[in-house]
C-alpha positions in Angstrom: -3.5 3.7 58.7 -0.5 3.7 56.4 2.3 6.0 57.6 3.3 9.1 55.5 5.8 8.1 52.9 5.0 4.4 53.3 3.6 2.0 50.8 1.6 -0.5 52.8 4.8 -2.6 53.3 5.6 -3.5 56.9 7.6 -0.7 58.5 6.3 1.8 55.9 9.3 1.1 53.7 8.9 1.2 49.9 9.8 -2.0 48.1 12.8 -1.3 46.0 12.8 -1.8 42.2 14.9 -4.8 41.1 17.8 -3.7 39.2 19.9 -5.1 36.4 22.8 -5.6 39.0 20.5 -7.7 41.2 19.8 -10.0 38.3 23.5 -10.1 37.3 24.3 -11.0 40.9 21.8 -13.9 41.1 22.6 -15.3 37.6 26.4 -15.0 38.2 27.1 -12.9 35.1 28.0 -9.3 34.3 25.4 -6.5 34.0 26.4 -6.2 30.4 25.4 -9.8 29.8 22.0 -9.1 31.4 21.6 -6.1 29.1 22.3 -8.2 26.1 19.8 -10.8 27.1 17.1 -8.2 27.9 17.7 -6.6 24.5 17.4 -9.9 22.7 21.0 -9.8 21.5 21.9 -13.0 19.6 25.5 -13.1 20.9 24.8 -14.9 24.2 25.2 -18.6 24.6 21.9 -20.6 25.2 22.8 -21.8 28.7 23.8 -18.3 29.9 20.6 -16.8 28.3 18.5 -19.3 30.2 20.3 -18.6 33.4 19.7 -15.0 33.1 16.1 -15.4 32.2 15.6 -17.7 35.2 17.0 -14.9 37.4 14.7 -12.4 35.9 11.7 -14.6 36.5 12.7 -15.3 40.1 13.2 -11.6 40.9 10.4 -10.2 38.9 12.7 -8.0 36.9 11.2 -6.1 34.0 13.5 -4.2 31.6 12.7 -0.5 31.6 12.2 0.0 27.8 11.3 3.7 28.1 14.5 4.5 30.0 16.6 2.4 27.6 14.8 4.2 24.5 15.7 7.6 26.0 19.3 6.5 26.8 20.0 5.1 23.4 17.7 7.1 21.2 15.9 4.0 19.9 12.5 2.8 20.6 12.4 -0.6 18.8 9.1 0.4 17.2 8.2 0.7 13.5 5.3 2.7 12.4 2.9 1.5 9.6 0.8 3.9 7.7 -1.9 2.6 5.3 -5.2 3.5 3.8 -7.2 0.3 4.3 -6.9 -3.0 6.2 -9.8 -4.6 4.3 -8.0 -5.6 1.2 -6.1 -9.0 1.2 -2.9 -7.4 0.0 -2.8 -4.8 2.8 -3.9 -7.2 5.7 -1.4 -9.9 4.8 1.4 -7.4 4.2 0.8 -5.9 7.6 0.8 -9.4 9.1 4.2 -10.1 7.5 5.6 -6.8 8.6 4.5 -7.4 12.2 5.9 -11.0 12.3 9.3 -10.0 10.8 9.6 -7.0 13.0 8.9 -9.0 16.1 11.6 -11.4 15.1 14.0 -8.6 15.1 12.8 -7.3 18.5 10.6 -4.6 17.2 6.9 -3.8 17.7 4.7 -2.0 15.2 2.4 0.9 15.6 -0.4 1.1 13.0 -2.1 4.3 11.8 -4.8 3.9 9.2 -5.8 6.9 7.0 -9.5 7.3 6.1 -9.2 9.7 3.2 -5.9 9.4 1.1 -4.8 13.0 0.8 -1.4 14.6 1.1 -2.4 16.5 4.4 -3.6 13.3 6.0 -0.4 11.4 5.0 1.6 14.3 6.6 -0.7 14.2 9.6 0.0 10.5 10.1 3.8 11.1 10.0 3.3 13.8 12.7 1.4 11.4 14.8 4.1 8.8 14.3 6.7 11.3 15.6 4.6 11.8 18.8 4.5 8.0 19.3 8.2 7.9 19.0 8.9 5.3 16.2 12.3 4.6 14.8 11.1 4.3 11.2 8.0 4.2 9.1 6.5 1.9 6.4 3.8 3.4 4.2 1.5 1.0 2.4 0.4 3.3 -0.4 -1.8 1.2 -2.6 -3.8 3.9 -4.2 -3.2 7.4 -5.8 -3.8 10.4 -3.5 -7.0 12.3 -4.2 -5.4 15.7 -4.1 -2.0 15.4 -5.8 -0.3 13.2 -8.4 3.0 12.9 -6.4 3.2 12.1 -2.8 5.6 14.1 -0.5 7.0 12.5 2.5 8.7 14.4 5.3 12.4 14.6 5.0 14.9 13.1 7.5 12.7 10.0 8.2 13.6 6.4 7.9 10.9 5.3 5.5 10.0 2.5 3.1 7.0 2.6 0.8 5.0 -0.4 -0.3 3.0 -0.6 -3.5 3.7 2.8 -5.1 5.1 4.5 -8.2 7.4 6.6 -5.9 10.6 4.6 -6.6 12.3 7.6 -8.2 12.2 9.4 -4.7 11.9 6.8 -2.0 12.9 3.1 -1.2 10.0 1.0 -2.5 9.1 -2.6 -2.0 6.4 -4.1 -4.3 5.2 -7.4 -5.8 6.1 -7.6 -9.6 2.5 -6.9 -10.6 3.1 -6.6 -14.3 5.0 -9.9 -14.6 2.4 -11.7 -12.6 -0.4 -10.4 -15.0 1.8 -11.3 -17.9 2.1 -14.9 -16.7 -1.7 -15.1 -16.3 -2.4 -13.9 -19.7 0.3 -16.0 -21.4 -1.0 -19.0 -19.7 -4.4 -18.6 -21.2 -3.0 -17.8 -24.7 -0.8 -20.8 -24.5 -3.8 -23.1 -23.8 -5.2 -22.0 -27.1 -7.6 -19.1 -26.2 -7.8 -16.6 -28.9 -7.9 -13.6 -26.5 -8.4 -13.0 -22.7 -11.1 -10.8 -21.1 -10.1 -8.9 -18.0 -11.9 -7.7 -14.8 -9.9 -4.9 -13.4 -9.1 -3.6 -9.9 -10.2 0.0 -8.9 -8.8 2.6 -11.3 -6.9 4.3 -8.5 -5.0 1.3 -7.4 -1.4 1.2 -8.5 -1.6 -2.7 -8.5 -4.7 -2.7 -10.6 -3.3 -0.4 -13.0 -0.1 -2.4 -13.5 -2.0 -5.6 -14.0 -4.5 -4.1 -16.5 -1.6 -2.5 -18.5 0.3 -5.8 -18.6 -2.9 -7.7 -19.7 -3.3 -5.3 -22.7 0.3 -5.2 -23.6 0.6 -9.1 -23.8 -2.4 -9.2 -26.1 -1.1 -6.5 -28.4 2.4 -8.1 -28.5 0.8 -11.4 -29.5 -1.3 -9.7 -32.1 -4.6 -10.6 -30.5 -7.8 -8.5 -30.0 -8.1 -6.5 -26.9 -11.6 -6.8 -25.5 -13.0 -4.0 -23.4 -12.0 -4.2 -19.7 -14.7 -4.5 -17.1 -14.1 -2.5 -13.9 -14.2 -4.1 -10.5 -13.5 -3.0 -7.0 -11.7 -6.1 -5.6 -15.0 -7.5 -4.2 -16.6 -10.8 -5.1 -19.7 -8.8 -5.7 -18.1 -6.7 -8.5 -16.7 -10.0 -10.1 -20.1 -11.5 -10.0 -21.6 -8.4 -11.7 -18.8 -8.7 -14.4 -19.4 -12.4 -14.8 -23.0 -11.8 -15.7 -21.9 -9.5 -18.5 -19.3 -11.9 -19.7 -21.5 -14.9 -19.7 -23.4 -13.4 -22.8 -20.7 -13.2 -25.5 -20.2 -16.7 -27.0 -16.6 -15.6 -27.8 -15.7 -15.1 -24.1 -13.6 -18.3 -23.4 -11.0 -16.9 -21.0 -11.0 -14.3 -18.3 -8.1 -12.9 -16.1 -9.5 -11.4 -12.8 -7.3 -8.9 -11.1 -7.7 -10.7 -7.7 -9.1 -13.9 -6.4 -12.2 -12.5 -4.8 -13.4 -11.1 -8.1 -12.6 -14.5 -9.6 -14.9 -16.1 -7.0 -17.8 -13.8 -8.2 -17.0 -14.8 -11.9 -17.3 -18.5 -11.0 -20.7 -18.1 -9.3 -22.0 -15.9 -12.3 -20.9 -18.4 -14.9 -22.4 -21.3 -12.8 -25.8 -19.5 -12.6 -25.7 -19.0 -16.5 -25.1 -22.6 -17.1 -21.4 -22.2 -18.1 -18.8 -24.8 -17.1 -15.5 -23.6 -15.7 -13.0 -24.5 -17.3 -14.7 -26.4 -20.2 -16.8 -23.4 -21.4 -14.7 -20.6 -20.0 -11.3 -20.5 -18.1 -10.7 -18.1 -15.2 -7.4 -17.0 -13.7 -7.2 -14.8 -10.5 -4.4 -12.9 -8.6 -3.1 -13.2 -5.0 -3.4 -16.9 -4.4 -5.5 -16.4 -1.1 -5.5 -19.5 1.0 -9.2 -20.3 0.0 -8.3 -20.3 -3.8 -7.4 -23.9 -3.7 -10.8 -24.8 -2.3 -13.0 -23.0 -4.9 -15.2 -25.0 -7.2 -13.2 -25.6 -9.3 -9.8 -24.9 -7.6 -8.6 -21.6 -8.9 -5.6 -21.1 -11.1 -4.0 -17.8 -9.9 -0.9 -15.6 -9.5 0.8 -16.3 -6.1 2.0 -13.1 -4.3 4.7 -13.7 -1.6 3.4 -11.3 1.0 5.8 -12.8 3.6 8.7 -11.8 1.5 7.4 -8.3 0.9 7.1 -7.8 4.7 10.4 -9.3 5.2 12.2 -6.9 2.7 10.3 -3.9 4.2 11.5 -4.6 7.7 15.1 -5.3 6.6 15.2 -2.0 4.6 14.0 0.1 7.4 16.4 -1.7 9.8 19.4 -0.9 7.6 18.4 2.7 7.5 18.1 2.8 11.4 21.4 1.0 11.8 23.2 3.2 9.2 21.6 6.4 10.5 20.6 7.5 7.1 17.7 7.5 4.7 17.1 4.9 2.1 18.2 4.9 -1.5 15.6 5.5 -4.1 14.6 2.6 -6.2 12.0 -0.3 -6.5 12.6 -3.7 -5.1 10.3 -6.1 -6.9 9.3 -9.3 -5.3 8.7 -12.1 -7.9 5.4 -13.8 -8.4 4.6 -17.4 -9.5 1.7 -18.9 -11.3 -0.2 -21.7 -9.6 -2.1 -23.7 -12.2 -5.2 -25.5 -10.8 -8.6 -26.6 -12.2 -10.1 -23.4 -13.4 -8.2 -23.2 -16.7 -8.2 -25.5 -19.8 -8.1 -25.3 -23.6 -11.1 -23.5 -25.2 -14.1 -25.5 -26.2 -13.3 -27.0 -29.6 -16.8 -27.3 -30.9 -17.1 -23.5 -31.3 -14.8 -22.0 -34.1 -14.1 -18.4 -34.7 -16.0 -18.6 -38.0 -19.1 -20.1 -36.2 -18.9 -17.2 -33.8 -19.4 -14.8 -36.8 -15.8 -13.6 -36.8 -16.2 -11.7 -33.5 -13.7 -11.8 -30.6 
């Protein structure tokens, strides 16, 4: 029988918790040095750091992160609010945020929102407050259902990704419009008379910017603007659009708003007996890892998701360290066009006159 006040340790004495002072004594350093090592501070020479870590392992020391957070008012946690993890852009952006946050000694807390409304956004911020995060990154890729302008709680360190809120908040985004312009100009430079387009969802900020840029480039070049076909980012919607686009003999080039829809286009054109790129050229957007292994390999616009995540983390850390909110404005991450085998000059055996003067 264990004596009252005991813990099963011989003599009924409770094992004392290993302290920072114990680690410092064993390692032959100051408690301040132990604190710097446990906090991941870079200003400790390698040999000393290894000495302290060895002492921690030998004594079984575990830094009390909760006590440290209460003492310094910092929890080393960044909250991430988003509407969907299923899209390529969101999942890769979250991955990049988590990677760069970890490199800075921060963890992330993720809260997805099922229905994109103002109340749900505010509710997520309330929940983040309960979870004691130091800052919040909001991935807001679509318009809210109940308001045209999102309102975030004041006094919060926050960065917004993929939004039109740069007039009020610190926003990081891929340069969607410039990426779309590069895709359309590439096809026009190859000699295509015009470019058809399969869009993203109408509520998507990125989809809207890509569609607007596609239309603007054609108009600036004095080219006809075909009717856009609406997709939902899925390969299935791209396939459905491809079956429609396989019919007009004047469709020789298509810009799909993402790579998954471009994949659907490739299958539809193949089933209809059209060769890509010899009968019709296809350009996607995102440059997902699989794009280089499509048949044919896909020409696409490369998004630097790692850089987006890095800039988000750096901006919230600047706010945390300065103890103030971020400055309004939009920080655009450049894109690049990756040319592969799905684009070529239009078929020469079919002239505009032979097509009956249509697009």
